[in-house]
Each structure stands twice: as C-alpha cells, then as structure tokens.
N, C-alpha and C positions, 0 to 999 in steps of 0.2 A: 441475442448474438452480439458477440463483441465486433466493434469495428476498429479497424487498426489504421491510423493515419499514416498517409505515405511521407516519408521523407524526402528532402530535396536531393535530386541526382543530377550527376555534372556527365558531360560527354569525355572523350579521350583528351581534349584539349582544355579540359577545367572549365567549361562553360555549362552553364544550367539549361536545360532543356525547358521549353517553353512550359510554363506552370499549367495545370489541370484545375479548373474551375470545379467547386463542390456544390451539390454533390456530383459523383462521378461513377458509374458503375463499373464494376469489375467482377469480383469473386464471390459467390455465395455458397456457404460450406453446406454440404449434403450429408456428410459424414460426421457424427457428433463427437467432439472434443479431439478428434483426431487431425482432422485439416487444416494445416497452418495458412493464414491469409496475409497477404501483403497489399493488395490491393483494394480499393473501396468496394461497396458492395452495389450489385445491381438493384433497381427497385424491383419489389415483389408485388406482384397481381394477386389482391385477395379478393375472392369470390363475392363476400359479404360487403365489400365496399366498392361499388361499379366506379367510382371516381379515380381508384387507385390505377386502373388500366389506363386513363388519360396521362397520368402523373407518369407512370412507368414508361409511356411510348414518349412523352416528351423527355424524359431523362435520359432515354435511349439516344434520342437525337442529338442531345447535347453531349451526350457521349462520344457520338460518331463523330461531331463536328472538332471536339476536343483532340481526339487521337490524330485525327488527320492534321494537326498543327505540329504534331512532333516530329522531327525530321527523321527520315530514313537514314541508316546507316551503310557506310562503305565497308567493303570487306576487310580494309584493315583495321577501320575501327571496331567491326565485330572481333577480331582477333584479339585485339588489345584489352577489350571489355572481357574477353571471354578468359584472357589469363588474369585479369583482374579478379573475376568471379570465384574461379578456382583457388585464387589467395585468401578468398573469403572477403572481399570486398563487397558490401551489401549495396554501396551506391552504384557500383558498377552492374550488379545485377538488376537492381531496379532501372537502371537506363536501359537495358537490354531488353527489358519485359516491355517497357514503355513504348520503345521504338517499333516492336513489333505486334503490337495490339490490333493492328489493321490486318494482319495476317491471318489471326483468330476469328476476325468479323467474316473474312472472304471464305475461310473454310467453314464456318459455323452456318453460312447461308446455304452450303451446298447440303446441309441435314434438315432442312425445313420440312415442317408436314408430317415430321416422324415422332411426336411425341411430346416435344418440348418446345418451347416458343422460342423466339430468337435470343431474349434476354439470358435464358438459361442456358444457351447452347454456347453463348457467348462465354458465360461464365464458367461453364465446365472446359471449353476449350482454354480459358486463361490458366486453369489448373495445369493443363497440358503444357502450356508455355511455359509456367514457373519451372516446372521439372525439366524441361528441356535447356532452361537457361541455366540452371545448377548442374547439369550433366554434358554440356556441350564442351566438345575438346577443339581449341582454336587451332591445334596442329593437324587436324585430321585431314584438311585440304578440301574442304565444303564451306558454303554458304549457312548461316545459322537458319535462314529460313526453310532450307532443305531439310536439315536434321530435324527443326521445331516443328514442321509439319507432320512428321509420324507422330510426336507424342501429343499434339492437339488433336488429331484424329483420334488416338487411340482414347484419350480421355473423354470426348463426346461420345465415341460409339459405347463406351462403358456406362455412361449415364444413361442413353439411349435404351440400353440392354436391362439396366436395372428399372427404368421406367415402364418398359413393356411388362417385366415381372410384377410392378407392384400394382396394387388395387387402388382406385383413385376414389376417395373418400367426399362425397358432399358436404355441404355446410351443414344440415341438421345431424349429419354423423359426428363431425368434429364436436359439436356440442355434447352430444351423447356422450362422448369418450372423454370428454372434461368432468360431465358429472360420474361418470362411472369411475374414474380414479379418486374423485371426493368420497363418494360413497365406500367405496372399496377401503380406504384408508380409516373412515369412521368406523366400520365393522371390524377392521383390523384391531383397532383399539378396544372395542366393545367386547369383542370375542377372545381376544388376546392369541389369533391366529389367523392365518391367512384365510379371507372368506373364499368360497368357491363361486363359480361362476352363475349359478343357480340363486345363491344366496343374495348377490349383489343385484341380479335381474328381478327378483322379486322386491327387493327394497325400491327399485325404482318403477316397478308397476309394469314391467315389460311382458307381453303376452309370450307364454311358455313356446309357442310355434316359432316365434322370431329368436330365440334364443341361438340357434346353431350358426345362423347367419350373422347375427351381431359379436357372435365370439369369434368367428373367422374373419370377419371385416377389422375389428378391434385389434387382434392378434398381430394381422397383417400389416397394419399400421401405427402400432404403439411404439414410442419412442425406445430405442433399443431393442427392439423385437422381443420384448419379454412377454412369456405366456402369462394369459390371465388366471390361469390354475396356478402360478407361484407367483402371485403380484409381490412386487418390494417398492418400496419407497425409494426415491434417487438418492437419498444419502447412505442407502444399504448397498449401493452397488459402487464398488471401488474401482477405478481406471487402472489397468496394468501399464505402466509407463514404459516398461522394458519391452512390451510384446511388440512384434512386427506390425507395423503399419499393414492391414490385409488389402487396400487400395495400391499402396506401393508395391506390394508383393505381387498382386493379379497383373498390375500393367507390365511390371518388370518380367514376369513369367511369358507373357504375350508378346512382349518384345523380344524375348531370346526364341521364342518360338517362331517367329517370323524371321529373325537373323539366319536362323538354322535353315528355313525355305529359301531365304535369299542366297546363301551359300551355295546352292545346287546350280546356281546360274554362272558361276564362275568354275575357273578349272581347281582339278584337285589340289594343285600344290599351293595355290593361293587361300583356299579354304582351310587347309590344313595349318597354315600360318595365323590365319585370323582365330582358328579355334583355340590355338595354342596359347596367342598371343593374350587373347580376352576372356579365357576359360570357359568356352562355350562348348565343353565337350558333353556327353550324356553323364558323366561322373562329376559335374561341375569342379573341374579341377581348378587350381588356382593359377591366374594369368602367369604366364612366363615372360622372362627378359628376352630382349632380341638376341643376345649372346646365347643364352639357354636354348631357342628356337633353333640357331645358326647349327648348333652341334647336333642337335636332332636330324635336320634335313639336308645337313652337310654343306651349308653355305657361310657367308662371311655375314657378321652383324649388319653391316651397311646394306647387303644385298636382300637381307630380309626386310629390313627397314623399306626397301624401295617395293618391295612385292606388297608389303603391306599397304603401303600408300596407294598403289596401283589398284588394289584388289578394294581398298574401301571408296575411291572414286566410283568404281564399276557398281558398288552396291546403292551410294549416293543417287548415281543416275538413274537406276532401277526404280528406287523410290519416289524419286523425284516425279516419274513419269505415271505414278499410280494415282 
C-alpha cells in the first residue's frame, strides 16, 4: 500500500503546528483503490511476527504523545479553517484534522473489545474525521467537534459491522490462499481457460472433503471478493473511476436516514425548512435557496435563515448528547 507523506500545515495566524515525528499512525485503508489517505499509517500487527505487536504498541504510544502536542482550536479558528477548507485550502484541511485527532482517540476507546483493536478503531475514526473536515459548514453555528463526532462514530460503526460479517483467516490459510492463486494462474496458462475449484484443489493435493470449507473461506477473503469459479488476474480487472464510492454512498445514506429521524424532535415548520434547504425529502429534491423557501412557507428570506439556524442548533444539541 502506498504511504502519503503529510505536508506542512499552518494555523489561522500563519504559524506551523508542532511537527509530528515519523513514523506516526493515522489511517490504514480497508477498501482497495478507493479510499484516499492523507495521514500516516498505523502500525499493522502480523500474527506471523509476534514482535510486530510490541512495535505497534510502542508506535501507538508515540502517536498519542504527539497528537497531544497539537494545540486545540478555538471556535473562531475552526470557523476560519472551515472556510478555507471549503475554498480548497489543503493545508487548512490538514490542520483541522490534526487538531482533532485526540477526539478520534477518545471516541475509539468507547468501541473497544468489539472486534477491532484500538489502532484499527483510530484508523477508521480518522477516516470519518477527514470526511467531517471536508463537509463542515463553519456558518452552521456549532463547534467542529460536535459535527465531527457523528462522522467519526459512523465510520467506526461501519468498520465494526464489516468485521463482524467477515471471516477471520489464520496464518496457514493465508499461505494456502497465496499458493492457490499461484497454481490457479499456472493452470489457467496451461489449460487456456479458467480452472475449476476442483482442478486447483487436486493440484495442491487438498483432500476432497476439505474443498467446500476451503472454497467458502477463500471466497470470503479473496481480494476484491472475486469468486474462485471465475478467477481473474489482477490486470484483468479495470477500476471504474466514474463509479460512486460505495462507502461514501453508504455513510451518506445512513446520515440522511438519521437526519430524518432527528427532524422528528423539532417542530414541523423547522423540519420542513430544513428538508427544503438541504434536499432531505423522500424524492431527494435539489436544495432550495432561502428566497425560494420563503415563497413556499410565506416568510421573508431573513426569517427563514433564522429558523434554519435555530433548527440546526437543536439538532446539534441532540447529536452531542448521544
């Protein structure tokens, strides 16, 4: 996997935040070729190398010490950085993320003992933090931590759900999967077609009674979830760059569903204005301007803006209390 080095970031007064020492953990990709990374990687624990557990633990300790050195942001700094992020300022985005890494750690600790270790939970939470930084509206009237908490929790919960559904593969099975792919490609070359599961298993001298279990295990954990009955080489698979990011789509749908639930706690007029303003209707209509909404509800543009602001504050208070 590629590692993308962090560039320097500056605060709203033009000063550089304390530099983080290398190596420093951050985000590990789970979805191949689709997830963008802008933070360093967390150390990866490998069962076949017990010493990696010690290395990962030490690296995590160093990471926690380093992020504690990054100053927290004031409300005004958050607003200014948020505005710069919306304008496409990558340094502002990086600074906003760095200053809130401690928030991710505190939330990640709430989800311990549920299938992922702390390093992985932090990595997944940081993915949500990055999304929050990109979508944060500095004029919404709330602190970034309140808004970011939702995205961080969503990202962690999504990862935990996927972990529960997946099959854990022991070390010997990882080795078998590697041999399987090698033999399958050799047979494909020799036969001029895709080999069947039975043909590969016979070549590897695997007992026939083990074929069903082996097939299910490898299919569940094969890269790209490609069926072994229709094996392909990596170069035969072309990524659709125009396709919708499935994770972004899932998280966005979950968020919209939750927002519609939250709208039930405010009065009907406030909920109507927010639905029209942000296109939250069942028909996924385009967001309307304040003037357009004012004509529908019979209010001035300024009054609609005030109601929108008050309604958002109520929603943020509810979300913060969860």
